[in-house]
C-alpha positions in Angstrom: -7.5 -23.2 -11.3 -6.6 -19.6 -10.7 -3.1 -19.1 -9.2 -1.2 -16.0 -8.0 2.6 -16.4 -8.0 4.9 -14.0 -6.3 8.6 -13.5 -6.8 11.4 -11.1 -6.1 11.6 -11.4 -2.4 14.8 -11.8 -0.3 17.2 -10.3 2.2 18.4 -6.8 1.8 20.3 -4.2 4.0 18.4 -1.1 5.2 18.4 1.5 2.5 18.3 -1.1 -0.4 15.6 -2.0 -2.9 13.6 -4.9 -4.1 11.0 -5.3 -6.8 8.2 -7.9 -6.0 6.2 -9.3 -9.0 3.0 -11.2 -9.0 1.5 -13.0 -12.0 -2.1 -14.3 -12.2 -2.7 -17.4 -14.2 -5.7 -19.6 -15.0 -9.2 -18.7 -15.9 -9.5 -15.2 -14.3 -11.1 -12.3 -15.9 -12.1 -8.6 -15.2 -9.6 -8.1 -12.3 -10.9 -4.9 -10.6 -8.2 -4.4 -8.0 -4.8 -5.7 -7.4 -3.1 -5.2 -4.1 -0.1 -5.9 -2.0 -0.5 -6.8 1.7 2.1 -7.7 4.2 2.2 -9.4 7.6 5.1 -8.8 10.1 6.1 -11.1 12.9 3.1 -11.1 15.4 1.1 -8.5 13.4 -2.1 -8.5 11.4 -2.1 -8.5 7.8 -2.2 -5.0 6.5 -2.7 -3.2 3.1 0.6 -1.9 1.6 -0.6 -0.6 -1.7 -3.6 -1.0 -4.0 -4.0 -0.2 -7.8 -7.3 -0.1 -9.9 -7.6 -1.3 -13.4 -7.4 2.3 -14.6 -4.1 2.7 -12.7 -5.1 4.7 -9.6 -2.8 3.8 -6.8 -3.3 4.3 -3.0 -0.4 3.7 -0.6 -0.2 3.1 3.3 1.2 6.0 5.0 4.3 4.1 6.2 5.4 3.3 2.6 4.4 6.6 0.6 7.3 8.0 -1.2 9.2 4.8 -0.9 7.1 2.0 -2.7 5.4 2.2 -6.2 2.8 -0.2 -7.3 2.1 -0.9 -11.1 0.1 -3.4 -13.1 -0.1 -4.8 -16.6 -3.8 -5.5 -17.3 -3.0 -7.5 -20.5 -0.6 -9.9 -18.5 -2.5 -9.7 -15.3 0.6 -9.0 -13.3 1.2 -6.4 -10.6 4.5 -5.1 -9.3 5.7 -3.4 -6.1 9.0 -1.5 -6.4 10.4 -1.0 -2.9 13.0 1.7 -2.3 14.8 2.9 0.7 13.8 -0.3 2.6 13.6 -0.2 6.4 13.8 -3.0 9.0 10.3 -2.3 9.9 9.3 -3.3 6.3 10.3 -6.9 7.2 7.3 -9.1 6.5 5.8 -11.7 4.4 4.2 -9.9 1.4 1.0 -11.2 -0.3 -0.3 -10.5 -3.8 -4.2 -10.1 -3.8 -6.7 -9.8 -6.7 -10.4 -9.2 -6.8 -13.0 -9.9 -9.3 -16.3 -11.2 -7.9 -14.0 -13.5 -5.8 -10.9 -12.6 -4.0 -7.7 -14.6 -4.6 -4.3 -14.6 -2.6 -0.8 -15.6 -3.3 1.1 -17.8 -0.9 3.1 -14.9 0.3 6.9 -14.1 -0.1 9.5 -13.2 2.5 11.0 -9.7 2.6 13.7 -9.3 5.2 15.5 -5.9 5.7 18.6 -6.0 8.0 20.0 -3.1 10.0 
């Protein structure tokens, strides 16, 4: 069974940094796109950053210049380096992978205090 496992979340003060990691395991092949989404309290899930197999990355305007997404195709992992965190970044962050089917991690909490 395919599983996406997130790690690296937690509580930080504004201006701090966190690095989220997601590892895909199980019988999964030819992952086209890997992404990070987030869902803040009372909000819809939104795309934070996406990266293609070739390494092309696109970011939400709200995180440009602060977050960096990367992936290791051989290990089926995707990371999100988050710098200069703001309270509005507080959310549950979800790893996502797409082949011919879409897969989601269970989500990991990031809380940024003022």
